[in-house]
N, C-alpha and C positions, 0 to 999 in steps of 0.2 A: 701639598696636594699631590698624589700619585695618579697619572693617567695611563692606562694600558694601551700600547699600540694596537692598532687593528690590522692584522696581517692582510686581509682582503682589500685594505685601502693601501697597501704598501708603505705603511707608517713605520719610519725609523727615526726617533728623536735624538736629536744631537744632544750630547751631555757634557761636551768638553768646552769649558769656558774660553780658553785660550783660542780654539778655533772658532768660536762664535765671535770674539774680539777682532780676529783676524779678518773675518768674512766682512764686517761692518765697517772696519778700518780701510776695506778695499774699496769703498764708495768714495768717489772724489767729494772734496768739501770746500764750500763757499760761504760768504757771509749774507746769506739769504734764507728766507724762510723754508723750513723742511716741507718736502712733499714727496714721501717715499711709501710705496705699495709694498707690503711684505706678503709674499705668498707661502703658504705652509709654516705658519707660526709654531705649531706644536706646543710645546710647554713654554714659550715665550723667551727662549735663551738668547734670541737675537734682538727681540722687541726691545728689551731694557737697555741695550747699548744703542739702538736707534735713537732713542730719546736725546742723545748727545750730539747727533749727527744733524748739520744743516746743509740745505742745498735748494737751488732755485727751481730746478727742473724735476719733472716725475722721475723717479727712480723706482727701479723694481728690484727687490732683493728677497732671497729666500732659500730654503733647503727644499727644493722642488720635489714632489712625489715623483719618482723615476718613471712612473708608468704613464705620466702625462706632460713630462718634461718638453717633448717635441711640440705638443699643442699649445704649451705657454709660450714657446719660442715663435710660433707661427702667429700667435696673437701679438706678440711684442712687434711683429713685422707689421701686422695690420694698423697698428697703433704708433708706428715708429715716428710720426711727426711730433708725438707728445711724449715720448720716451727717450730719453736721452742716455740712459745708462742702465745696466742690468749686471747685478753681481748675483750669482748663484751656485749652489751645490748640485752637481749632476752626478750621475753614473760616470766613472771615469771613461767608459768606452765613448760614450755620447759627448762628452767634453772634448775628448780628442778630436772626434768627427767635426765638431763645431769649429774648432781651432786650427785644424790641419790645413796645410799648404799643399799647392800642386805637386804631383810626383810622390805623394805619400800614399799608402794604402788605406788610411783612414779617410782621406779627401773625398767628398761626395756631394750630393744634392744638398744636404743642409749646410755644408760648409760654404758652398757659393751662394745660396739664397740669402744666409746671415751676413756673410761678408760683404754683400753688395751694398749693404746699408751700415754696417757696424764693424769697428775695429775689435779683434778679439785678442784677449790676454789670458792665457793659460796660467792661472796664479800659484796653486799648489794642489798637491794630492792629499787626500784624507783617508787615514786607515779605518777599516771596518770597526775597530773597538771604540770609537768616540760615539757610537751610536747605541740606543737601547731601543729595541734589540739590535744586534749587529747585523748589517747586511751581509749578503753573500759575495757582494761585489765591493771593489774600492771605489771611492768618490773622488771628485775634484772640483775645485772652485774655479770658474773663470768669470771674467768680465767683458761685458760688451758695451763698447762706448760708441755712440752714433757718430759717424764721420759726416763729411760735408755735403754728401750726395743727397739732393732733395728727390730727384727722379732720375733713374737710369736712362741713358740716351738710346733707348729703344723701346718696342712694345713690351711691357712688363709681363703680359700673359703669354704672349709668345716666347719671351725670355725662359719664363718658368717650363714651358712645354719643350723647349730645347734642351734644357738642362736636364730635366728628368728622362726624356727619350735618350739622350746621349749616355746617361748613367745606367740606363736599364740594360745596357750591352756594354759594359765598361771596358771589356776587354778587347773589343772590336774597335777598329779604326773608325773615325767619324763617317766616312764615305758609306760604310756599311751600318753603323748605329743610327744615322740619321737619314736612312734610305726613303722614308716617307717624304723627305723634302729634295729628293733627288734632281727634280725638274729645275730647282733654283740653284744648282751646285755650281753652275758657270759664274754665279755672283760671288763665290765664296773663294777666298785665297786657298788654292790648291794645298799649300801646307798644311792647313788646318784638317783638311781631309784625310791625311795620312797620320794623324795624332790620335790618342785616345782622349776620352774625356777627362780622366785623371790627369793628363798633362796641361791642361788649359786653365788659365786664370779667369777670374770673374770678367775682367776687361775682354778677354778672348772671347767669351760666351756673349758678351754684349754685342762686339763687332759681327760674330757670326749671325746673330739674331738680326741685325740691321740689314745684313745681306739677304735674309729670307723674307724680310716685311713685304 
């Protein structure tokens, strides 16, 4: 059966069997009942390999539609207590942002928010020609594995606000980027105020947030 990809929905169906196997094999495997949610099944190229994967926790896997991949990740965060692992195909640029570390140009808001609760592994890059029709960008497969953090040690709503505010002016030192919190600067280690958002780890942002509560 042939299904035509709909351009308006950003559909690009994976057609390479080896890539499909590599994606499914990237899920961790245990001797427990299968509980996998596949997003964007397309022609079912991943689905048939999922039938042989077994695991106890809810896993999310898929060739995610690139235009909603960020929304999918924020849903994963919302249900992080139920989702222990995610293996997905993303636009390479987005995958690099999610997996990036401090002091890298790709490092940003989504890096910190996801890494607060998940360990990220950049698994492999995927060429455009393994899709039908080929997208105009390269893709990448990454794995998110839930870490041991149940709740970050600060007000989560404020944490998100601090991270977003800092990166909205990422080239400025924090004393300028976080100007709206200036009255509470006395509570923050002065060393942080001389750094830029891209220089700070998840743990650094948690410490700063605790000082602003």
